[in-house]
N, CA, C and O of each residue as an XYZ file, in Angstrom:
208
protein
N      16.482      5.408     31.225
C      16.898      6.666     30.652
C      18.400      6.682     30.272
O      19.326      6.370     31.019
N      18.481      7.069     29.073
C      19.909      6.878     28.424
C      20.932      7.906     28.984
O      21.924      7.559     29.625
N      20.637      9.133     28.710
C      21.452     10.162     29.116
C      20.803     11.386     29.970
O      21.467     12.357     30.331
N      19.461     11.219     30.237
C      18.717     11.999     31.061
C      18.254     13.315     30.163
O      17.765     14.280     30.749
N      18.407     13.325     28.839
C      17.946     14.275     27.929
C      16.589     13.936     27.427
O      16.447     13.024     26.612
N      15.578     14.632     27.879
C      14.351     14.411     27.419
C      13.939     14.652     25.995
O      12.923     14.153     25.511
N      14.755     15.428     25.350
C      14.361     15.730     23.907
C      14.814     14.545     23.034
O      14.154     14.235     22.043
N      15.848     13.925     23.360
C      16.250     12.757     22.607
C      15.447     11.474     22.796
O      15.550     10.561     21.977
N      14.700     11.394     23.795
C      13.888     10.214     23.941
C      12.862     10.124     23.023
O      12.072     11.053     22.850
N      12.798      8.851     22.291
C      11.724      8.654     21.360
C      12.439      8.879     20.017
O      11.895      8.377     19.033
N      13.444      9.481     19.861
C      14.238      9.674     18.622
C      15.252      8.647     18.416
O      15.958      8.691     17.408
N      15.391      7.676     19.335
C      16.336      6.888     19.352
C      17.796      7.383     19.098
O      18.627      6.722     18.476
N      18.022      8.607     19.640
C      19.358      9.237     19.624
C      19.752      9.525     18.202
O      20.943      9.721     17.962
N      18.917      9.566     17.300
C      19.488      9.966     15.857
C      19.634     11.478     15.811
O      20.657     11.948     15.313
N      18.809     12.172     16.231
C      18.866     13.690     16.204
C      19.417     14.372     17.267
O      19.251     13.895     18.390
N      20.107     15.503     17.122
C      20.834     16.152     18.060
C      19.698     17.012     18.810
O      19.562     16.920     20.030
N      18.948     17.792     18.078
C      17.954     18.671     18.662
C      16.626     18.552     17.903
O      16.502     17.775     16.956
N      15.663     19.323     18.332
C      14.318     19.233     17.672
C      14.350     19.963     16.273
O      13.571     19.554     15.412
N      15.125     20.927     16.008
C      15.230     21.496     14.749
C      15.823     20.570     13.739
O      15.406     20.550     12.581
N      16.699     19.877     14.122
C      17.148     18.793     13.027
C      16.130     17.753     12.831
O      16.080     17.254     11.707
N      15.364     17.365     13.669
C      14.226     16.453     13.514
C      13.156     16.960     12.601
O      12.553     16.240     11.805
N      12.922     18.452     12.788
C      11.943     18.983     12.060
C      12.278     19.062     10.486
O      11.477     18.791      9.591
N      13.434     19.428     10.340
C      13.984     19.516      9.018
C      13.935     18.068      8.335
O      13.458     17.946      7.206
N      14.397     17.067      8.986
C      14.385     15.809      8.570
C      12.901     15.442      8.083
O      12.680     15.024      6.947
N      11.931     15.633      9.027
C      10.579     15.359      8.581
C       9.950     16.142      7.513
O       9.028     15.653      6.859
N      10.439     17.462      7.270
C       9.982     18.275      6.185
C      10.497     17.625      4.967
O       9.739     17.412      4.021
N      11.799     17.283      4.934
C      12.412     16.537      3.614
C      11.822     15.302      3.392
O      11.649     14.926      2.233
N      11.453     14.542      4.436
C      10.899     13.303      4.149
C       9.527     13.438      3.485
O       9.199     12.722      2.538
N       8.707     14.417      4.032
C       7.405     14.615      3.491
C       7.593     15.198      1.976
O       6.745     14.930      1.124
N       8.551     15.877      1.716
C       8.579     16.452      0.293
C       8.871     15.250     -0.635
O       8.388     15.271     -1.767
N       9.635     14.194     -0.231
C       9.925     12.907     -0.770
C       8.637     12.184     -1.092
O       8.304     11.824     -2.221
N       7.894     11.996      0.110
C       6.733     11.194     -0.103
C       5.845     11.916     -1.204
O       5.384     11.286     -2.157
N       5.629     13.307     -1.012
C       4.794     14.103     -1.933
C       5.167     13.891     -3.376
O       4.346     13.682     -4.269
N       6.358     13.954     -3.520
C       7.072     13.813     -4.981
C       6.779     12.357     -5.433
O       6.488     12.226     -6.622
N       6.808     11.370     -4.745
C       6.472      9.977     -5.104
C       4.968      9.853     -5.544
O       4.592      9.374     -6.614
N       4.231     10.321     -4.628
C       2.718     10.285     -4.943
C       2.397     11.146     -6.115
O       1.581     10.727     -6.936
N       2.945     12.280     -6.271
C       2.690     13.167     -7.494
C       3.087     12.458     -8.697
O       2.355     12.480     -9.687
N       4.255     11.792     -8.687
C       4.824     11.098     -9.867
C       3.747      9.941    -10.313
O       3.429      9.755    -11.488
N       3.261      9.232     -9.261
C       2.403      8.106     -9.557
C       1.130      8.729    -10.133
O       0.610      8.169    -11.098
N       0.651      9.703     -9.688
C      -0.711     10.265    -10.202
C      -0.273     10.829    -11.858
O      -1.035     10.668    -12.812
N       0.706     11.316    -11.939
C       0.957     11.841    -13.304
C       1.246     10.598    -14.272
O       0.949     10.645    -15.466
N       1.823      9.525    -13.696
C       1.976      8.310    -14.599
C       0.654      7.830    -14.921
O       0.346      7.524    -16.072
N      -0.204      7.749    -13.861
C      -1.624      7.159    -14.141
C      -2.383      8.078    -15.179
O      -3.056      7.526    -16.048
N      -2.306      9.435    -15.127
C      -2.958     10.318    -16.140
C      -2.437     10.034    -17.417
O      -3.193      9.712    -18.335
N      -1.053     10.133    -17.584
C      -0.504      9.961    -18.922
C      -0.999      8.570    -19.588
O      -1.510      8.450    -20.702
N      -0.746      7.612    -18.707
C      -1.139      6.178    -19.223
C      -2.599      6.104    -19.683
O      -2.951      5.459    -20.671
N      -3.471      6.852    -18.852
C      -4.904      6.887    -19.213
C      -5.117      7.535    -20.571
O      -5.800      7.029    -21.461
N      -4.404      8.829    -20.668
C      -4.532      9.537    -21.916
C      -4.012      8.772    -23.112
O      -4.629      8.848    -24.174
N      -2.958      8.069    -23.014
C      -2.352      7.430    -24.084
C      -3.111      6.191    -24.580
O      -3.055      5.787    -25.741
N      -3.900      5.569    -23.497
C      -4.696      4.467    -23.818
C      -6.025      4.897    -24.266
O      -6.807      4.062    -24.720
N      -6.323      6.068    -24.178
C      -7.726      6.586    -24.616
C      -8.907      6.197    -23.617
O     -10.065      6.061    -24.011
N      -8.549      6.045    -22.410
C      -9.679      5.499    -21.621
C     -10.420      6.665    -21.069
O     -11.416      6.488    -20.367
């Protein structure tokens, strides 16, 4: 036990509270969604340009 605070265990002490962790995960999911969406659009544009 580092400091006896059970909320910070498993977070490696990066986040102060659960709300900060929640907002971090939401932002991270948006980033991942944007990357996946961009890849899909690139594939569709490439497909249409090549006439496949």
